[in-house]
C-alpha positions as CSV (number, residue, x, y, z in Angstrom):
1,X,0.5,17.6,-21.4
2,X,0.3,16.9,-17.6
3,X,2.6,14.4,-16.0
4,X,1.5,12.7,-12.8
5,X,4.6,11.9,-10.7
6,X,3.9,9.3,-8.0
7,X,6.3,9.6,-5.1
8,X,7.1,13.1,-6.2
9,X,7.7,14.4,-2.7
10,X,10.6,11.9,-2.2
11,X,14.3,12.5,-2.6
12,X,14.5,11.4,-6.2
13,X,10.9,12.4,-7.0
14,X,11.4,16.0,-5.9
15,X,14.4,16.3,-8.2
16,X,12.3,14.9,-11.1
17,X,9.5,17.4,-10.4
18,X,12.0,20.3,-10.4
19,X,13.7,19.1,-13.6
20,X,10.4,18.6,-15.4
21,X,9.3,22.1,-14.3
22,X,12.5,23.7,-15.5
23,X,11.9,21.9,-18.8
24,X,8.5,23.5,-19.1
25,X,6.5,20.4,-18.3
26,X,3.3,20.6,-16.2
27,X,3.2,18.2,-13.3
28,X,1.0,17.0,-10.4
29,X,2.4,15.0,-7.5
30,X,0.7,11.9,-5.9
31,X,2.4,10.8,-2.7
32,X,1.4,9.1,0.5
33,X,4.0,11.2,2.4
34,X,5.2,8.1,4.2
35,X,8.8,9.2,3.4
36,X,8.1,12.1,1.1
37,X,8.3,15.8,2.3
38,X,5.7,18.2,1.0
39,X,8.0,21.2,1.5
40,X,10.3,19.9,-1.2
41,X,7.8,20.8,-3.9
42,X,7.4,24.1,-5.7
43,X,4.4,26.0,-4.5
44,X,2.7,25.9,-7.9
45,X,2.9,22.1,-8.2
46,X,-0.3,20.4,-6.9
47,X,0.1,17.7,-4.3
48,X,-2.5,15.0,-3.8
49,X,-1.9,12.8,-0.8
50,X,-2.8,9.1,-1.4
51,X,-1.7,5.6,-2.0
52,X,-1.3,3.9,-5.4
53,X,-3.4,1.1,-3.9
54,X,-6.4,3.4,-3.7
55,X,-7.9,2.8,-7.2
56,X,-10.7,5.3,-6.8
57,X,-8.4,8.1,-5.6
58,X,-5.9,7.4,-8.4
59,X,-8.7,7.5,-11.0
60,X,-10.0,10.9,-9.7
61,X,-6.5,12.4,-9.8
62,X,-6.0,11.2,-13.4
63,X,-9.3,12.6,-14.5
64,X,-9.3,15.8,-12.4
65,X,-5.8,16.9,-13.6
66,X,-6.3,15.6,-17.2
67,X,-3.1,13.5,-16.8
68,X,-1.6,12.3,-20.1
69,X,1.6,10.8,-18.8
70,X,2.8,9.1,-15.6
71,X,6.2,8.9,-14.0
72,X,6.0,6.2,-11.3
73,X,8.5,6.5,-8.5
74,X,6.4,5.6,-5.5
75,X,7.8,2.4,-4.0
76,X,9.4,0.8,-1.0
77,X,13.1,0.5,-1.6
78,X,15.2,-0.9,1.3
79,X,16.8,-4.2,0.3
80,X,17.2,-5.5,3.9
81,X,13.7,-4.6,4.9
82,X,12.4,-6.3,1.8
83,X,14.0,-9.6,3.0
84,X,12.2,-9.2,6.3
85,X,8.8,-8.0,4.8
86,X,8.5,-9.6,1.4
87,X,4.7,-9.6,1.4
88,X,4.7,-5.9,2.2
89,X,7.1,-5.2,-0.6
90,X,5.1,-7.2,-3.2
91,X,1.9,-5.5,-2.1
92,X,3.3,-1.9,-2.3
93,X,5.5,-2.3,-5.3
94,X,3.7,-4.8,-7.5
95,X,0.0,-4.6,-6.5
96,X,0.3,-0.8,-6.2
97,X,1.7,-0.7,-9.7
98,X,-1.0,-3.0,-11.0
99,X,-3.7,-0.8,-9.6
100,X,-2.1,2.3,-11.1
101,X,-1.7,0.7,-14.5
102,X,-5.3,-0.3,-14.5
103,X,-6.4,3.2,-13.8
104,X,-3.9,4.6,-16.4
105,X,-5.3,2.4,-19.2
106,X,-8.9,3.1,-18.2
107,X,-8.2,6.8,-18.3
108,X,-6.5,6.6,-21.7
109,X,-3.1,7.9,-20.5
110,X,-0.6,7.8,-23.3
111,X,2.8,7.4,-21.6
112,X,4.2,5.6,-18.6
113,X,7.7,5.9,-17.2
114,X,8.7,3.3,-14.5
115,X,11.3,3.7,-11.9
116,X,13.3,0.5,-11.8
117,X,16.7,-0.4,-10.3
118,X,20.0,-2.0,-11.0
119,X,18.9,-4.4,-8.3
120,X,17.2,-6.4,-11.1
121,X,20.6,-7.6,-12.2
122,X,21.6,-9.2,-8.9
123,X,25.2,-10.2,-9.0
124,X,26.3,-9.9,-12.6
125,X,29.6,-11.4,-13.6
126,X,30.5,-8.8,-16.3
127,X,32.7,-5.8,-16.5
128,X,29.9,-3.5,-17.7
129,X,26.2,-4.2,-17.2
130,X,24.2,-3.6,-20.3
131,X,20.4,-3.7,-20.7
132,X,20.8,-7.2,-22.1
133,X,22.7,-8.6,-19.1
134,X,20.5,-11.4,-17.5
135,X,18.4,-10.2,-14.6
136,X,18.7,-12.4,-11.5
137,X,17.6,-10.3,-8.6
138,X,18.8,-11.3,-5.1
139,X,16.2,-9.7,-2.9
140,X,12.5,-9.3,-2.8
141,X,13.0,-5.6,-3.6
142,X,14.9,-6.5,-6.8
143,X,12.2,-9.0,-7.6
144,X,9.5,-6.5,-7.3
145,X,11.3,-4.1,-9.6
146,X,11.8,-6.8,-12.2
147,X,8.2,-7.9,-11.9
148,X,7.2,-4.3,-12.3
149,X,9.1,-4.0,-15.6
150,X,7.3,-7.1,-16.8
151,X,4.0,-5.7,-15.8
152,X,4.6,-2.3,-17.4
153,X,5.9,-3.9,-20.7
154,X,3.0,-6.4,-20.9
155,X,0.5,-3.6,-20.4
156,X,2.1,-1.5,-23.1
157,X,2.1,-4.3,-25.6
158,X,-1.6,-5.1,-24.9
159,X,-2.9,-1.5,-24.9
160,X,-0.5,0.6,-26.9
161,X,0.7,2.5,-23.8
162,X,4.1,4.0,-24.5
163,X,6.4,2.7,-21.7
164,X,9.9,3.0,-20.4
165,X,11.8,1.4,-17.4
166,X,14.8,3.2,-16.0
167,X,17.3,1.1,-14.1
168,X,19.0,3.4,-11.7
169,X,22.5,2.6,-10.3
170,X,23.7,4.2,-7.0
171,X,22.1,7.6,-6.6
172,X,23.8,10.4,-4.6
173,X,24.0,14.2,-4.3
174,X,21.5,17.0,-4.4
175,X,20.6,19.7,-6.8
176,X,20.2,22.1,-3.8
177,X,20.6,21.5,-0.1
178,X,16.8,21.5,0.7
179,X,16.4,18.6,-1.7
180,X,19.0,16.4,0.0
181,X,18.4,12.8,0.9
182,X,17.1,12.7,4.5
183,X,17.2,8.9,4.7
184,X,20.3,7.0,5.9
185,X,20.1,3.9,3.7
186,X,22.8,4.6,1.1
187,X,26.6,4.7,1.4
188,X,27.1,8.5,1.4
189,X,24.6,9.4,4.1
190,X,25.6,6.4,6.1
191,X,29.2,7.6,6.2
192,X,28.0,11.1,7.0
193,X,26.0,9.8,10.0
194,X,29.0,7.9,11.4
195,X,31.3,10.9,11.0
196,X,28.8,13.2,12.7
197,X,28.5,10.8,15.6
198,X,32.2,10.7,16.0
199,X,32.3,7.0,15.0
200,X,34.3,5.2,12.3
201,X,32.3,4.4,9.1
202,X,32.1,0.8,8.1
203,X,33.4,-1.1,5.1
204,X,31.5,-4.3,4.6
205,X,34.3,-6.6,3.3
206,X,37.7,-5.8,2.0
207,X,38.5,-9.2,0.4
208,X,36.7,-8.8,-2.9
209,X,38.6,-9.5,-6.1
210,X,39.0,-5.7,-6.8
211,X,42.1,-3.5,-6.8
212,X,41.7,-2.4,-3.2
213,X,39.6,-5.3,-2.0
214,X,36.4,-3.3,-1.5
215,X,33.2,-3.4,-3.6
216,X,33.0,-1.2,-6.7
217,X,29.8,0.6,-7.7
218,X,28.6,3.1,-10.3
219,X,27.4,6.3,-8.7
220,X,25.0,8.8,-10.4
221,X,24.2,12.3,-9.4
222,X,20.5,12.7,-8.6
223,X,20.3,15.8,-10.8
224,X,21.6,13.8,-13.8
225,X,19.1,11.1,-13.0
226,X,16.3,13.7,-13.0
227,X,17.4,15.0,-16.4
228,X,17.3,11.5,-17.7
229,X,13.6,11.3,-16.7
230,X,12.9,14.5,-18.7
231,X,14.7,13.1,-21.8
232,X,12.8,9.8,-21.6
233,X,9.5,11.4,-20.9
234,X,9.8,13.5,-24.0
235,X,10.9,10.5,-26.0
236,X,7.7,8.6,-24.9
237,X,5.5,11.6,-25.9
238,X,6.9,11.5,-29.4
239,X,6.9,7.7,-29.8
240,X,3.4,6.2,-29.3
241,X,3.7,2.5,-28.3
242,X,7.4,2.8,-27.4
243,X,8.9,0.0,-25.2
244,X,12.2,1.4,-23.8
245,X,14.6,0.2,-21.1
246,X,17.7,2.2,-20.1
247,X,20.5,1.9,-17.6
248,X,21.1,5.2,-15.8
249,X,24.7,5.4,-14.6
250,X,28.0,7.0,-15.5
251,X,29.9,3.9,-16.7
252,X,32.6,4.5,-14.1
253,X,33.3,2.3,-11.1
254,X,34.4,3.7,-7.7
255,X,35.4,1.5,-4.8
256,X,33.9,1.9,-1.3
257,X,37.3,2.8,0.0
258,X,37.8,5.4,-2.7
259,X,34.4,6.9,-1.8
260,X,35.3,7.1,1.8
261,X,38.6,8.8,1.0
262,X,36.8,11.4,-1.1
263,X,34.1,11.9,1.7
264,X,36.9,12.6,4.2
265,X,38.5,15.1,1.8
266,X,35.2,16.9,1.2
267,X,34.0,17.0,4.8
268,X,37.3,17.8,6.5
269,X,37.1,14.7,8.6
270,X,40.0,12.3,8.7
271,X,38.5,9.1,10.2
272,X,39.7,5.7,9.0
273,X,36.9,3.2,8.4
274,X,36.6,-0.1,10.2
275,X,36.2,-3.3,8.2
276,X,33.5,-5.8,9.0
277,X,32.5,-9.0,7.2
278,X,30.8,-8.9,3.8
279,X,27.0,-8.5,3.7
280,X,25.3,-11.5,2.1
281,X,24.5,-10.9,-1.6
282,X,26.8,-7.9,-2.1
283,X,28.5,-8.3,-5.5
284,X,32.1,-7.4,-6.0
285,X,31.5,-5.0,-8.9
286,X,28.5,-3.5,-10.6
287,X,29.1,-0.8,-13.2
288,X,26.6,0.4,-15.8
289,X,26.9,0.7,-19.5
290,X,24.9,3.8,-20.3
291,X,25.6,3.7,-24.0
292,X,22.1,3.0,-25.1
293,X,20.5,6.1,-23.6
294,X,23.4,8.2,-24.9
295,X,23.0,6.9,-28.4
296,X,19.3,6.9,-28.6
297,X,18.4,10.1,-26.6
298,X,21.7,12.0,-26.3
299,X,21.6,11.9,-22.5
300,X,24.9,11.6,-20.5
301,X,25.8,12.3,-16.9
302,X,27.5,15.6,-16.3
303,X,28.4,15.4,-12.6
304,X,31.3,13.5,-11.0
305,X,31.7,11.8,-7.6
306,X,33.1,15.0,-6.0
307,X,30.0,16.9,-7.1
308,X,27.8,14.2,-5.6
309,X,29.6,14.2,-2.2
310,X,30.0,17.9,-1.9
311,X,26.3,18.6,-2.7
312,X,25.1,15.9,-0.4
313,X,27.3,17.3,2.4
314,X,25.8,20.7,2.0
315,X,22.4,19.2,2.5
316,X,23.5,17.0,5.4
317,X,25.0,20.1,7.2
318,X,21.8,22.0,6.6
319,X,19.9,19.2,8.6
320,X,22.8,18.5,11.0
321,X,24.6,21.8,11.7
322,X,26.8,20.1,14.3
323,X,28.5,18.1,11.6
324,X,30.2,21.2,10.2
325,X,32.1,21.8,13.5
326,X,34.6,19.0,13.1
């Protein structure tokens, strides 16, 4: 079986490629390299450069590599940018998915794993978010991910394609320094950047109804997330017509202030954060229940927050050697 991994040269994608290879799965990567980095990929993994909007190119890749399953990670994923550019996000994330699914069904591909997001839930007012928690996304990005789930599920029901949607929570860390996140859009690299610049990191709001007033999130190590993809991909292969949806998190909330304290401890910096007003749409607390995937597939996260921060810091220092001189 050959798995096509769209977006496989990205931060998460490269980890999925490595985990699939280590599990003995054959893969080919399809990536437009707008944010992906070809050097992240093993030398024996084919890379085809292209957009999911290019129907002819997608069809050639599926046929030429005899693809039997797809892991679709390629997407635009910046919440703020999606508010400014909603049409761009819908074109890339929804139309790109529609084109890909059409090619997949025409080619007779059997399995399709979709990269979704906890952003589909919006601002849930529950202690633990389950897969049955109502989805009320608060950004065009979250909307495109929910629309993507609908499109994937409907295609599976109409064609018999085995499908799964994985709702990631807050991804951090690196399996090895060369696979570290090079973007500065998530909390951990954002704090690293401020520390490296000699500036104070920012907390957006400390007046939430939480123990220390800062927002609480569920963080998942990217290596654990990659392992979840392997488990779900194998489940799809052995369950024709499957329709699966899983949260991917640890079920443990960590506040923004607690994260910053741990980052200071790992990096050796001791810089107090500054507090600025809340960002619109940020919920007080979003923590996953990952019981379903644990029960059905036996997957459970192995890494804690310290692992995430320390591995991410190794990758950051590799890219920014001056950061280690603090």
